[in-house]
N, CA, C and O atoms as a CHARMM CRD file, in Angstrom:
* protein
*
  396
    1    1 UNK  N     79.81500 157.27500 127.15700 PROA 1      0.00000
    2    1 UNK  CA    81.22700 157.24800 126.84500 PROA 1      0.00000
    3    1 UNK  C     82.05600 156.95600 128.09200 PROA 1      0.00000
    4    1 UNK  O     83.02100 156.19200 128.05100 PROA 1      0.00000
    5    2 UNK  N     81.66200 157.57700 129.19600 PROA 2      0.00000
    6    2 UNK  CA    82.38200 157.37500 130.44700 PROA 2      0.00000
    7    2 UNK  C     82.24300 155.92800 130.92500 PROA 2      0.00000
    8    2 UNK  O     83.16700 155.35900 131.50500 PROA 2      0.00000
    9    3 UNK  N     81.07100 155.34700 130.66800 PROA 3      0.00000
   10    3 UNK  CA    80.82300 153.95800 131.07900 PROA 3      0.00000
   11    3 UNK  C     81.70900 153.00100 130.27100 PROA 3      0.00000
   12    3 UNK  O     82.24700 152.04200 130.82300 PROA 3      0.00000
   13    4 UNK  N     81.85800 153.25700 128.98400 PROA 4      0.00000
   14    4 UNK  CA    82.69500 152.42500 128.12800 PROA 4      0.00000
   15    4 UNK  C     84.15600 152.55400 128.54100 PROA 4      0.00000
   16    4 UNK  O     84.88100 151.56000 128.55600 PROA 4      0.00000
   17    5 UNK  N     84.58500 153.73000 128.86700 PROA 5      0.00000
   18    5 UNK  CA    85.96500 153.97000 129.27800 PROA 5      0.00000
   19    5 UNK  C     86.27600 153.24400 130.58700 PROA 5      0.00000
   20    5 UNK  O     87.35000 152.66000 130.73500 PROA 5      0.00000
   21    6 UNK  N     85.34200 153.28200 131.52900 PROA 6      0.00000
   22    6 UNK  CA    85.56000 152.57500 132.79600 PROA 6      0.00000
   23    6 UNK  C     85.52800 151.05700 132.58400 PROA 6      0.00000
   24    6 UNK  O     86.20100 150.30700 133.29100 PROA 6      0.00000
   25    7 UNK  N     84.74700 150.62400 131.61500 PROA 7      0.00000
   26    7 UNK  CA    84.66100 149.20100 131.29600 PROA 7      0.00000
   27    7 UNK  C     85.98400 148.70300 130.71400 PROA 7      0.00000
   28    7 UNK  O     86.41600 147.59000 131.01200 PROA 7      0.00000
   29    8 UNK  N     86.62600 149.52700 129.88400 PROA 8      0.00000
   30    8 UNK  CA    87.90200 149.18100 129.27000 PROA 8      0.00000
   31    8 UNK  C     89.02900 149.21800 130.30300 PROA 8      0.00000
   32    8 UNK  O     89.97500 148.43900 130.19100 PROA 8      0.00000
   33    9 UNK  N     88.95900 150.07900 131.28200 PROA 9      0.00000
   34    9 UNK  CA    89.99600 150.20500 132.30200 PROA 9      0.00000
   35    9 UNK  C     89.93200 149.10900 133.36600 PROA 9      0.00000
   36    9 UNK  O     90.84100 148.99100 134.18700 PROA 9      0.00000
   37   10 UNK  N     88.88800 148.32500 133.35500 PROA 10     0.00000
   38   10 UNK  CA    88.73500 147.26300 134.33700 PROA 10     0.00000
   39   10 UNK  C     89.82300 146.20600 134.11300 PROA 10     0.00000
   40   10 UNK  O     89.84900 145.54700 133.07400 PROA 10     0.00000
   41   11 UNK  N     90.71700 146.05000 135.09000 PROA 11     0.00000
   42   11 UNK  CA    91.85400 145.15000 134.91900 PROA 11     0.00000
   43   11 UNK  C     91.43000 143.68000 134.87300 PROA 11     0.00000
   44   11 UNK  O     92.09400 142.87000 134.22700 PROA 11     0.00000
   45   12 UNK  N     90.35100 143.33100 135.53900 PROA 12     0.00000
   46   12 UNK  CA    89.88500 141.94700 135.51400 PROA 12     0.00000
   47   12 UNK  C     89.33800 141.57500 134.14100 PROA 12     0.00000
   48   12 UNK  O     89.58100 140.48000 133.63500 PROA 12     0.00000
   49   13 UNK  N     88.60900 142.49000 133.56100 PROA 13     0.00000
   50   13 UNK  CA    88.05400 142.25200 132.23400 PROA 13     0.00000
   51   13 UNK  C     89.16900 142.13300 131.19300 PROA 13     0.00000
   52   13 UNK  O     89.13100 141.25300 130.33300 PROA 13     0.00000
   53   14 UNK  N     90.14200 143.00700 131.27600 PROA 14     0.00000
   54   14 UNK  CA    91.26200 142.94800 130.34200 PROA 14     0.00000
   55   14 UNK  C     92.03000 141.63900 130.51000 PROA 14     0.00000
   56   14 UNK  O     92.45200 141.03100 129.52600 PROA 14     0.00000
   57   15 UNK  N     92.20800 141.21000 131.75200 PROA 15     0.00000
   58   15 UNK  CA    92.90100 139.94800 132.01900 PROA 15     0.00000
   59   15 UNK  C     92.13100 138.76800 131.44300 PROA 15     0.00000
   60   15 UNK  O     92.72200 137.88500 130.82300 PROA 15     0.00000
   61   16 UNK  N     90.83800 138.74800 131.64000 PROA 16     0.00000
   62   16 UNK  CA    90.01100 137.64500 131.12200 PROA 16     0.00000
   63   16 UNK  C     90.02900 137.62600 129.59600 PROA 16     0.00000
   64   16 UNK  O     90.16400 136.56300 128.99100 PROA 16     0.00000
   65   17 UNK  N     89.89500 138.78900 128.97700 PROA 17     0.00000
   66   17 UNK  CA    89.92500 138.85700 127.50700 PROA 17     0.00000
   67   17 UNK  C     91.29000 138.40000 126.98000 PROA 17     0.00000
   68   17 UNK  O     91.37000 137.65700 126.00200 PROA 17     0.00000
   69   18 UNK  N     92.35400 138.85100 127.63800 PROA 18     0.00000
   70   18 UNK  CA    93.69500 138.42600 127.23800 PROA 18     0.00000
   71   18 UNK  C     93.87600 136.92700 127.37400 PROA 18     0.00000
   72   18 UNK  O     94.45700 136.29100 126.49400 PROA 18     0.00000
   73   19 UNK  N     93.39300 136.36200 128.45000 PROA 19     0.00000
   74   19 UNK  CA    93.49000 134.92100 128.66700 PROA 19     0.00000
   75   19 UNK  C     92.71400 134.14100 127.60400 PROA 19     0.00000
   76   19 UNK  O     93.21000 133.14700 127.07300 PROA 19     0.00000
   77   20 UNK  N     91.51000 134.58700 127.30000 PROA 20     0.00000
   78   20 UNK  CA    90.70000 133.92100 126.27600 PROA 20     0.00000
   79   20 UNK  C     91.39100 133.98300 124.90500 PROA 20     0.00000
   80   20 UNK  O     91.45200 132.98500 124.18800 PROA 20     0.00000
   81   21 UNK  N     91.90600 135.16000 124.55400 PROA 21     0.00000
   82   21 UNK  CA    92.60700 135.30500 123.27300 PROA 21     0.00000
   83   21 UNK  C     93.83000 134.38500 123.24600 PROA 21     0.00000
   84   21 UNK  O     94.09500 133.73300 122.23600 PROA 21     0.00000
   85   22 UNK  N     94.56300 134.33400 124.33800 PROA 22     0.00000
   86   22 UNK  CA    95.73800 133.46100 124.40500 PROA 22     0.00000
   87   22 UNK  C     95.34100 131.99200 124.22200 PROA 22     0.00000
   88   22 UNK  O     95.97400 131.26500 123.45700 PROA 22     0.00000
   89   23 UNK  N     94.29400 131.56200 124.92500 PROA 23     0.00000
   90   23 UNK  CA    93.88100 130.15700 124.85600 PROA 23     0.00000
   91   23 UNK  C     93.32700 129.79100 123.48600 PROA 23     0.00000
   92   23 UNK  O     93.52500 128.66900 123.01900 PROA 23     0.00000
   93   24 UNK  N     92.64300 130.71300 122.84200 PROA 24     0.00000
   94   24 UNK  CA    92.02500 130.40500 121.54800 PROA 24     0.00000
   95   24 UNK  C     93.04800 130.39500 120.41500 PROA 24     0.00000
   96   24 UNK  O     92.94900 129.56300 119.51400 PROA 24     0.00000
   97   25 UNK  N     94.01600 131.28900 120.43800 PROA 25     0.00000
   98   25 UNK  CA    94.90400 131.44100 119.28800 PROA 25     0.00000
   99   25 UNK  C     96.35400 131.03000 119.51500 PROA 25     0.00000
  100   25 UNK  O     96.97600 130.50500 118.59100 PROA 25     0.00000
  101   26 UNK  N     96.90900 131.23800 120.67600 PROA 26     0.00000
  102   26 UNK  CA    98.35200 131.09900 120.85700 PROA 26     0.00000
  103   26 UNK  C     98.78300 129.89800 121.69300 PROA 26     0.00000
  104   26 UNK  O     99.94800 129.50700 121.62900 PROA 26     0.00000
  105   27 UNK  N     97.91200 129.31700 122.45300 PROA 27     0.00000
  106   27 UNK  CA    98.28300 128.20200 123.32200 PROA 27     0.00000
  107   27 UNK  C     98.61900 126.96600 122.49700 PROA 27     0.00000
  108   27 UNK  O     98.18100 126.82500 121.35500 PROA 27     0.00000
  109   28 UNK  N     99.40000 126.07800 123.09400 PROA 28     0.00000
  110   28 UNK  CA    99.76800 124.83700 122.40600 PROA 28     0.00000
  111   28 UNK  C     98.53300 123.98700 122.09200 PROA 28     0.00000
  112   28 UNK  O     98.51100 123.27100 121.09000 PROA 28     0.00000
  113   29 UNK  N     97.54000 124.06200 122.91600 PROA 29     0.00000
  114   29 UNK  CA    96.29900 123.31100 122.73000 PROA 29     0.00000
  115   29 UNK  C     95.16800 124.23500 122.30900 PROA 29     0.00000
  116   29 UNK  O     94.08300 124.20100 122.89000 PROA 29     0.00000
  117   30 UNK  N     95.41900 125.05900 121.30100 PROA 30     0.00000
  118   30 UNK  CA    94.41000 126.01700 120.86700 PROA 30     0.00000
  119   30 UNK  C     93.24700 125.31900 120.17100 PROA 30     0.00000
  120   30 UNK  O     93.27600 124.10600 119.96200 PROA 30     0.00000
  121   31 UNK  N     92.25100 126.07500 119.82500 PROA 31     0.00000
  122   31 UNK  CA    91.01800 125.53800 119.24400 PROA 31     0.00000
  123   31 UNK  C     91.29500 124.82700 117.92300 PROA 31     0.00000
  124   31 UNK  O     90.73000 123.76500 117.66200 PROA 31     0.00000
  125   32 UNK  N     92.14700 125.39700 117.10100 PROA 32     0.00000
  126   32 UNK  CA    92.41700 124.81500 115.79000 PROA 32     0.00000
  127   32 UNK  C     93.13700 123.47200 115.91400 PROA 32     0.00000
  128   32 UNK  O     92.86700 122.54000 115.15700 PROA 32     0.00000
  129   33 UNK  N     94.04300 123.38900 116.86500 PROA 33     0.00000
  130   33 UNK  CA    94.73200 122.12300 117.11700 PROA 33     0.00000
  131   33 UNK  C     93.74700 121.07400 117.60600 PROA 33     0.00000
  132   33 UNK  O     93.82000 119.91700 117.19300 PROA 33     0.00000
  133   34 UNK  N     92.84100 121.45700 118.46400 PROA 34     0.00000
  134   34 UNK  CA    91.85000 120.51400 118.97600 PROA 34     0.00000
  135   34 UNK  C     90.93500 120.00000 117.85800 PROA 34     0.00000
  136   34 UNK  O     90.56200 118.82800 117.85100 PROA 34     0.00000
  137   35 UNK  N     90.58100 120.86600 116.92700 PROA 35     0.00000
  138   35 UNK  CA    89.75000 120.44800 115.79500 PROA 35     0.00000
  139   35 UNK  C     90.50100 119.44000 114.93400 PROA 35     0.00000
  140   35 UNK  O     89.93800 118.42100 114.53500 PROA 35     0.00000
  141   36 UNK  N     91.77100 119.72100 114.64700 PROA 36     0.00000
  142   36 UNK  CA    92.58400 118.78800 113.86200 PROA 36     0.00000
  143   36 UNK  C     92.74300 117.45100 114.57100 PROA 36     0.00000
  144   36 UNK  O     92.66200 116.39600 113.94200 PROA 36     0.00000
  145   37 UNK  N     92.96700 117.49500 115.86400 PROA 37     0.00000
  146   37 UNK  CA    93.10700 116.25200 116.62700 PROA 37     0.00000
  147   37 UNK  C     91.79800 115.46100 116.63400 PROA 37     0.00000
  148   37 UNK  O     91.81600 114.23100 116.58000 PROA 37     0.00000
  149   38 UNK  N     90.68500 116.15000 116.70000 PROA 38     0.00000
  150   38 UNK  CA    89.38600 115.46800 116.63400 PROA 38     0.00000
  151   38 UNK  C     89.19400 114.75800 115.30200 PROA 38     0.00000
  152   38 UNK  O     88.66800 113.64600 115.25600 PROA 38     0.00000
  153   39 UNK  N     89.62100 115.40200 114.21600 PROA 39     0.00000
  154   39 UNK  CA    89.53100 114.77000 112.89700 PROA 39     0.00000
  155   39 UNK  C     90.42500 113.53800 112.82500 PROA 39     0.00000
  156   39 UNK  O     90.04200 112.51200 112.26300 PROA 39     0.00000
  157   40 UNK  N     91.61800 113.65100 113.39900 PROA 40     0.00000
  158   40 UNK  CA    92.53300 112.51000 113.39700 PROA 40     0.00000
  159   40 UNK  C     91.95700 111.34800 114.19400 PROA 40     0.00000
  160   40 UNK  O     92.10100 110.19100 113.79900 PROA 40     0.00000
  161   41 UNK  N     91.31300 111.64600 115.30600 PROA 41     0.00000
  162   41 UNK  CA    90.70500 110.59400 116.12500 PROA 41     0.00000
  163   41 UNK  C     89.61500 109.87500 115.34000 PROA 41     0.00000
  164   41 UNK  O     89.53200 108.64800 115.37800 PROA 41     0.00000
  165   42 UNK  N     88.77900 110.62800 114.63100 PROA 42     0.00000
  166   42 UNK  CA    87.71800 110.01300 113.83200 PROA 42     0.00000
  167   42 UNK  C     88.29600 109.12100 112.74200 PROA 42     0.00000
  168   42 UNK  O     87.79000 108.02400 112.50600 PROA 42     0.00000
  169   43 UNK  N     89.36100 109.58700 112.07200 PROA 43     0.00000
  170   43 UNK  CA    89.99600 108.80000 111.02100 PROA 43     0.00000
  171   43 UNK  C     90.60200 107.52600 111.60100 PROA 43     0.00000
  172   43 UNK  O     90.47800 106.45600 111.00500 PROA 43     0.00000
  173   44 UNK  N     91.24900 107.62800 112.74300 PROA 44     0.00000
  174   44 UNK  CA    91.85300 106.45400 113.37000 PROA 44     0.00000
  175   44 UNK  C     90.79000 105.46500 113.84600 PROA 44     0.00000
  176   44 UNK  O     91.01500 104.25500 113.80900 PROA 44     0.00000
  177   45 UNK  N     89.64800 105.95800 114.28700 PROA 45     0.00000
  178   45 UNK  CA    88.56400 105.05900 114.68900 PROA 45     0.00000
  179   45 UNK  C     88.00800 104.30600 113.48000 PROA 45     0.00000
  180   45 UNK  O     87.67200 103.12700 113.58300 PROA 45     0.00000
  181   46 UNK  N     87.90900 104.98800 112.33100 PROA 46     0.00000
  182   46 UNK  CA    87.46800 104.31300 111.10900 PROA 46     0.00000
  183   46 UNK  C     88.45400 103.21800 110.72300 PROA 46     0.00000
  184   46 UNK  O     88.05800 102.10700 110.37100 PROA 46     0.00000
  185   47 UNK  N     89.75000 103.54500 110.79200 PROA 47     0.00000
  186   47 UNK  CA    90.77000 102.55300 110.46000 PROA 47     0.00000
  187   47 UNK  C     90.73200 101.37900 111.43700 PROA 47     0.00000
  188   47 UNK  O     90.90100 100.22600 111.04000 PROA 47     0.00000
  189   48 UNK  N     90.51300 101.67700 112.70700 PROA 48     0.00000
  190   48 UNK  CA    90.43300 100.61600 113.71100 PROA 48     0.00000
  191   48 UNK  C     89.26900  99.66700 113.39700 PROA 48     0.00000
  192   48 UNK  O     89.42100  98.44700 113.46400 PROA 48     0.00000
  193   49 UNK  N     88.11500 100.23400 113.05800 PROA 49     0.00000
  194   49 UNK  CA    86.95900  99.40300 112.71800 PROA 49     0.00000
  195   49 UNK  C     87.24000  98.55200 111.48600 PROA 49     0.00000
  196   49 UNK  O     86.88700  97.37300 111.45200 PROA 49     0.00000
  197   50 UNK  N     87.87400  99.14300 110.47100 PROA 50     0.00000
  198   50 UNK  CA    88.20300  98.39900 109.25900 PROA 50     0.00000
  199   50 UNK  C     89.13300  97.23200 109.57900 PROA 50     0.00000
  200   50 UNK  O     88.89200  96.10600 109.14500 PROA 50     0.00000
  201   51 UNK  N     90.19000  97.49900 110.33400 PROA 51     0.00000
  202   51 UNK  CA    91.15200  96.44500 110.63100 PROA 51     0.00000
  203   51 UNK  C     90.56700  95.40000 111.57500 PROA 51     0.00000
  204   51 UNK  O     90.94500  94.23100 111.50400 PROA 51     0.00000
  205   52 UNK  N     89.66500  95.79200 112.44300 PROA 52     0.00000
  206   52 UNK  CA    88.98900  94.81600 113.30800 PROA 52     0.00000
  207   52 UNK  C     88.15300  93.85900 112.47000 PROA 52     0.00000
  208   52 UNK  O     88.13500  92.65600 112.73000 PROA 52     0.00000
  209   53 UNK  N     87.46100  94.38700 111.46600 PROA 53     0.00000
  210   53 UNK  CA    86.67500  93.53200 110.57300 PROA 53     0.00000
  211   53 UNK  C     87.58300  92.62100 109.75800 PROA 53     0.00000
  212   53 UNK  O     87.27300  91.44600 109.56300 PROA 53     0.00000
  213   54 UNK  N     88.70400  93.15700 109.28200 PROA 54     0.00000
  214   54 UNK  CA    89.64600  92.34100 108.51200 PROA 54     0.00000
  215   54 UNK  C     90.22600  91.22200 109.36600 PROA 54     0.00000
  216   54 UNK  O     90.39400  90.10100 108.88600 PROA 54     0.00000
  217   55 UNK  N     90.53300  91.51300 110.61800 PROA 55     0.00000
  218   55 UNK  CA    91.05600  90.48500 111.52200 PROA 55     0.00000
  219   55 UNK  C     90.02100  89.39000 111.72700 PROA 55     0.00000
  220   55 UNK  O     90.36700  88.20900 111.76400 PROA 55     0.00000
  221   56 UNK  N     88.76000  89.76700 111.86100 PROA 56     0.00000
  222   56 UNK  CA    87.70100  88.77300 112.04000 PROA 56     0.00000
  223   56 UNK  C     87.58200  87.88100 110.81000 PROA 56     0.00000
  224   56 UNK  O     87.41700  86.66800 110.94200 PROA 56     0.00000
  225   57 UNK  N     87.66400  88.46300 109.62000 PROA 57     0.00000
  226   57 UNK  CA    87.57900  87.67500 108.37700 PROA 57     0.00000
  227   57 UNK  C     88.77000  86.72800 108.26900 PROA 57     0.00000
  228   57 UNK  O     88.60500  85.55100 107.94900 PROA 57     0.00000
  229   58 UNK  N     89.95800  87.23800 108.53500 PROA 58     0.00000
  230   58 UNK  CA    91.15500  86.40300 108.41600 PROA 58     0.00000
  231   58 UNK  C     91.15700  85.30300 109.46600 PROA 58     0.00000
  232   58 UNK  O     91.59000  84.18600 109.18500 PROA 58     0.00000
  233   59 UNK  N     90.68500  85.59800 110.66300 PROA 59     0.00000
  234   59 UNK  CA    90.60800  84.58400 111.70500 PROA 59     0.00000
  235   59 UNK  C     89.65600  83.46600 111.30600 PROA 59     0.00000
  236   59 UNK  O     89.94500  82.28900 111.52300 PROA 59     0.00000
  237   60 UNK  N     88.52600  83.83200 110.72600 PROA 60     0.00000
  238   60 UNK  CA    87.58800  82.79000 110.29000 PROA 60     0.00000
  239   60 UNK  C     88.17400  81.98900 109.12900 PROA 60     0.00000
  240   60 UNK  O     87.94900  80.78200 109.04100 PROA 60     0.00000
  241   61 UNK  N     88.92300  82.64300 108.23600 PROA 61     0.00000
  242   61 UNK  CA    89.58600  81.91400 107.14800 PROA 61     0.00000
  243   61 UNK  C     90.62400  80.94300 107.68600 PROA 61     0.00000
  244   61 UNK  O     90.72300  79.81000 107.21400 PROA 61     0.00000
  245   62 UNK  N     91.39100  81.37600 108.66200 PROA 62     0.00000
  246   62 UNK  CA    92.40500  80.49300 109.25900 PROA 62     0.00000
  247   62 UNK  C     91.74200  79.30800 109.93900 PROA 62     0.00000
  248   62 UNK  O     92.22000  78.17800 109.83100 PROA 62     0.00000
  249   63 UNK  N     90.66400  79.55700 110.62400 PROA 63     0.00000
  250   63 UNK  CA    89.94100  78.46400 111.29200 PROA 63     0.00000
  251   63 UNK  C     89.42200  77.47300 110.25600 PROA 63     0.00000
  252   63 UNK  O     89.50800  76.26000 110.44600 PROA 63     0.00000
  253   64 UNK  N     88.88700  77.99600 109.17000 PROA 64     0.00000
  254   64 UNK  CA    88.37200  77.13400 108.09900 PROA 64     0.00000
  255   64 UNK  C     89.50700  76.33300 107.46400 PROA 64     0.00000
  256   64 UNK  O     89.34000  75.14800 107.17500 PROA 64     0.00000
  257   65 UNK  N     90.64400  76.96000 107.24700 PROA 65     0.00000
  258   65 UNK  CA    91.77500  76.26400 106.62400 PROA 65     0.00000
  259   65 UNK  C     92.34600  75.17800 107.53400 PROA 65     0.00000
  260   65 UNK  O     92.78900  74.13600 107.05200 PROA 65     0.00000
  261   66 UNK  N     92.34000  75.41300 108.83000 PROA 66     0.00000
  262   66 UNK  CA    92.91000  74.42100 109.73700 PROA 66     0.00000
  263   66 UNK  C     91.94900  73.27400 110.03800 PROA 66     0.00000
  264   66 UNK  O     92.38700  72.21500 110.48800 PROA 66     0.00000
  265   67 UNK  N     90.66300  73.45800 109.80400 PROA 67     0.00000
  266   67 UNK  CA    89.70300  72.40500 110.13900 PROA 67     0.00000
  267   67 UNK  C     89.17100  71.65400 108.92000 PROA 67     0.00000
  268   67 UNK  O     88.70200  70.52400 109.06100 PROA 67     0.00000
  269   68 UNK  N     89.22900  72.24500 107.73600 PROA 68     0.00000
  270   68 UNK  CA    88.63900  71.62000 106.55900 PROA 68     0.00000
  271   68 UNK  C     89.73900  71.35600 105.52300 PROA 68     0.00000
  272   68 UNK  O     90.28600  72.29600 104.94900 PROA 68     0.00000
  273   69 UNK  N     90.06400  70.07400 105.28300 PROA 69     0.00000
  274   69 UNK  CA    91.13100  69.74900 104.33300 PROA 69     0.00000
  275   69 UNK  C     90.80300  70.17400 102.89700 PROA 69     0.00000
  276   69 UNK  O     91.70900  70.54900 102.15200 PROA 69     0.00000
  277   70 UNK  N     89.53800  70.12500 102.49700 PROA 70     0.00000
  278   70 UNK  CA    89.18700  70.52100 101.13100 PROA 70     0.00000
  279   70 UNK  C     89.42700  72.02100 100.91500 PROA 70     0.00000
  280   70 UNK  O     89.89100  72.44000  99.85500 PROA 70     0.00000
  281   71 UNK  N     89.11200  72.79900 101.91300 PROA 71     0.00000
  282   71 UNK  CA    89.36100  74.23900 101.81100 PROA 71     0.00000
  283   71 UNK  C     90.86000  74.52200 101.74500 PROA 71     0.00000
  284   71 UNK  O     91.30000  75.39900 101.00100 PROA 71     0.00000
  285   72 UNK  N     91.63500  73.78000 102.52300 PROA 72     0.00000
  286   72 UNK  CA    93.08500  73.93800 102.49800 PROA 72     0.00000
  287   72 UNK  C     93.64800  73.58100 101.12800 PROA 72     0.00000
  288   72 UNK  O     94.52300  74.27400 100.61000 PROA 72     0.00000
  289   73 UNK  N     93.13900  72.48800 100.54000 PROA 73     0.00000
  290   73 UNK  CA    93.59200  72.08900  99.20600 PROA 73     0.00000
  291   73 UNK  C     93.22000  73.14800  98.16900 PROA 73     0.00000
  292   73 UNK  O     94.04000  73.49600  97.31900 PROA 73     0.00000
  293   74 UNK  N     92.01300  73.65000  98.23100 PROA 74     0.00000
  294   74 UNK  CA    91.57600  74.69500  97.29600 PROA 74     0.00000
  295   74 UNK  C     92.44500  75.94000  97.42600 PROA 74     0.00000
  296   74 UNK  O     92.83900  76.53800  96.42500 PROA 74     0.00000
  297   75 UNK  N     92.73800  76.32400  98.65300 PROA 75     0.00000
  298   75 UNK  CA    93.57700  77.49300  98.89100 PROA 75     0.00000
  299   75 UNK  C     94.98300  77.28200  98.32800 PROA 75     0.00000
  300   75 UNK  O     95.53600  78.17300  97.68300 PROA 75     0.00000
  301   76 UNK  N     95.55400  76.11600  98.56800 PROA 76     0.00000
  302   76 UNK  CA    96.90200  75.82800  98.07500 PROA 76     0.00000
  303   76 UNK  C     96.93400  75.80200  96.55400 PROA 76     0.00000
  304   76 UNK  O     97.89300  76.28200  95.95000 PROA 76     0.00000
  305   77 UNK  N     95.91300  75.25700  95.93300 PROA 77     0.00000
  306   77 UNK  CA    95.86600  75.20400  94.47100 PROA 77     0.00000
  307   77 UNK  C     95.72600  76.59900  93.86500 PROA 77     0.00000
  308   77 UNK  O     96.40100  76.92200  92.88800 PROA 77     0.00000
  309   78 UNK  N     94.86100  77.42000  94.43600 PROA 78     0.00000
  310   78 UNK  CA    94.61000  78.74200  93.86800 PROA 78     0.00000
  311   78 UNK  C     95.73100  79.73300  94.17000 PROA 78     0.00000
  312   78 UNK  O     96.15300  80.48800  93.29400 PROA 78     0.00000
  313   79 UNK  N     96.20100  79.72600  95.38800 PROA 79     0.00000
  314   79 UNK  CA    97.16300  80.74300  95.81100 PROA 79     0.00000
  315   79 UNK  C     98.60000  80.38500  95.42600 PROA 79     0.00000
  316   79 UNK  O     99.35700  81.24000  94.96700 PROA 79     0.00000
  317   80 UNK  N     98.96500  79.13400  95.61300 PROA 80     0.00000
  318   80 UNK  CA   100.35700  78.73700  95.41000 PROA 80     0.00000
  319   80 UNK  C    100.55800  77.81100  94.21400 PROA 80     0.00000
  320   80 UNK  O    101.65200  77.28200  94.01600 PROA 80     0.00000
  321   81 UNK  N     99.51100  77.61300  93.41900 PROA 81     0.00000
  322   81 UNK  CA    99.56500  76.80600  92.19800 PROA 81     0.00000
  323   81 UNK  C    100.10600  75.40600  92.45100 PROA 81     0.00000
  324   81 UNK  O    100.85200  74.86800  91.63300 PROA 81     0.00000
  325   82 UNK  N     99.73300  74.82000  93.57500 PROA 82     0.00000
  326   82 UNK  CA   100.15800  73.45100  93.89000 PROA 82     0.00000
  327   82 UNK  C     99.28500  72.47300  93.11900 PROA 82     0.00000
  328   82 UNK  O     98.16600  72.78900  92.71400 PROA 82     0.00000
  329   83 UNK  N     99.83100  71.26900  92.92800 PROA 83     0.00000
  330   83 UNK  CA    99.10000  70.25700  92.16900 PROA 83     0.00000
  331   83 UNK  C     99.41600  68.88100  92.73500 PROA 83     0.00000
  332   83 UNK  O    100.35400  68.69100  93.50900 PROA 83     0.00000
  333   84 UNK  N     98.60000  67.94500  92.31900 PROA 84     0.00000
  334   84 UNK  CA    98.86800  66.54700  92.67100 PROA 84     0.00000
  335   84 UNK  C     99.88000  65.97700  91.68600 PROA 84     0.00000
  336   84 UNK  O    100.17200  66.59300  90.66100 PROA 84     0.00000
  337   85 UNK  N    100.41400  64.79500  92.00200 PROA 85     0.00000
  338   85 UNK  CA   101.46400  64.20300  91.16700 PROA 85     0.00000
  339   85 UNK  C    100.99000  63.89600  89.75600 PROA 85     0.00000
  340   85 UNK  O    101.77200  64.02700  88.81400 PROA 85     0.00000
  341   86 UNK  N     99.76000  63.50100  89.57900 PROA 86     0.00000
  342   86 UNK  CA    99.26800  63.09100  88.26800 PROA 86     0.00000
  343   86 UNK  C     98.54400  64.20800  87.51900 PROA 86     0.00000
  344   86 UNK  O     97.78700  63.92900  86.59000 PROA 86     0.00000
  345   87 UNK  N     98.75900  65.45700  87.90000 PROA 87     0.00000
  346   87 UNK  CA    98.05400  66.56900  87.28100 PROA 87     0.00000
  347   87 UNK  C     99.03300  67.53100  86.59900 PROA 87     0.00000
  348   87 UNK  O    100.20800  67.62800  86.95400 PROA 87     0.00000
  349   88 UNK  N     98.49700  68.22000  85.62500 PROA 88     0.00000
  350   88 UNK  CA    99.21600  69.32600  85.00900 PROA 88     0.00000
  351   88 UNK  C     98.44000  70.60700  85.30300 PROA 88     0.00000
  352   88 UNK  O     97.20900  70.61700  85.29000 PROA 88     0.00000
  353   89 UNK  N     99.16800  71.67300  85.56400 PROA 89     0.00000
  354   89 UNK  CA    98.53700  72.95700  85.87400 PROA 89     0.00000
  355   89 UNK  C     98.85500  73.92500  84.75300 PROA 89     0.00000
  356   89 UNK  O    100.01300  74.11000  84.37800 PROA 89     0.00000
  357   90 UNK  N     97.80700  74.54000  84.22300 PROA 90     0.00000
  358   90 UNK  CA    97.96000  75.56100  83.19500 PROA 90     0.00000
  359   90 UNK  C     97.51100  76.89200  83.78200 PROA 90     0.00000
  360   90 UNK  O     96.39300  77.02200  84.28100 PROA 90     0.00000
  361   91 UNK  N     98.38500  77.85700  83.71600 PROA 91     0.00000
  362   91 UNK  CA    98.08400  79.18600  84.24500 PROA 91     0.00000
  363   91 UNK  C     97.83700  80.11000  83.07500 PROA 91     0.00000
  364   91 UNK  O     98.69100  80.26400  82.20200 PROA 91     0.00000
  365   92 UNK  N     96.66900  80.72300  83.05700 PROA 92     0.00000
  366   92 UNK  CA    96.28900  81.63300  81.98200 PROA 92     0.00000
  367   92 UNK  C     96.39400  83.05100  82.54500 PROA 92     0.00000
  368   92 UNK  O     95.75400  83.40000  83.53700 PROA 92     0.00000
  369   93 UNK  N     97.21600  83.84800  81.88300 PROA 93     0.00000
  370   93 UNK  CA    97.41500  85.22600  82.30700 PROA 93     0.00000
  371   93 UNK  C     96.83300  86.13000  81.23700 PROA 93     0.00000
  372   93 UNK  O     97.17000  86.02000  80.05800 PROA 93     0.00000
  373   94 UNK  N     95.95500  87.02500  81.66600 PROA 94     0.00000
  374   94 UNK  CA    95.37000  87.97500  80.72100 PROA 94     0.00000
  375   94 UNK  C     96.22700  89.22100  80.69800 PROA 94     0.00000
  376   94 UNK  O     96.56700  89.77900  81.74100 PROA 94     0.00000
  377   95 UNK  N     96.57500  89.65300  79.48400 PROA 95     0.00000
  378   95 UNK  CA    97.36900  90.84900  79.34100 PROA 95     0.00000
  379   95 UNK  C     96.46700  92.01200  78.97300 PROA 95     0.00000
  380   95 UNK  O     95.52800  91.85200  78.19300 PROA 95     0.00000
  381   96 UNK  N     96.74100  93.15500  79.51800 PROA 96     0.00000
  382   96 UNK  CA    95.99200  94.35900  79.17000 PROA 96     0.00000
  383   96 UNK  C     96.67700  95.02000  77.99400 PROA 96     0.00000
  384   96 UNK  O     97.86900  95.32200  78.04700 PROA 96     0.00000
  385   97 UNK  N     95.92200  95.24300  76.93500 PROA 97     0.00000
  386   97 UNK  CA    96.47100  95.90300  75.74900 PROA 97     0.00000
  387   97 UNK  C     96.38900  97.40100  75.92600 PROA 97     0.00000
  388   97 UNK  O     95.33300  97.95000  76.24200 PROA 97     0.00000
  389   98 UNK  N     97.51000  98.05200  75.72100 PROA 98     0.00000
  390   98 UNK  CA    97.56800  99.50100  75.79600 PROA 98     0.00000
  391   98 UNK  C     97.82800 100.03500  74.41000 PROA 98     0.00000
  392   98 UNK  O     98.75100  99.58400  73.73300 PROA 98     0.00000
  393   99 UNK  N     97.04000 100.97600  73.98600 PROA 99     0.00000
  394   99 UNK  CA    97.20900 101.54000  72.63900 PROA 99     0.00000
  395   99 UNK  C     98.10800 102.71500  72.66900 PROA 99     0.00000
  396   99 UNK  O     98.36700 103.32100  71.62900 PROA 99     0.00000
């Protein structure tokens, strides 16, 4: 009992325990905040990888459109419904029936 009492009265031990409790729970950069920030970093890295892949796909599409006239014509016909002078374009729209 006397040993435990002297252990509790040790000012260095109390200071260290107080500091640890402060850093873990009350500090601006506490453990819970660090965990949340780590999750945010992982999510942002996933988004970065996704957008990097999308940029690569779009860059290759742009390169293809600028170098191949047939691809450019196909893109213009499909996306913007362009046509030649002697052609007619029919657009078929499917409607979803709701009961």
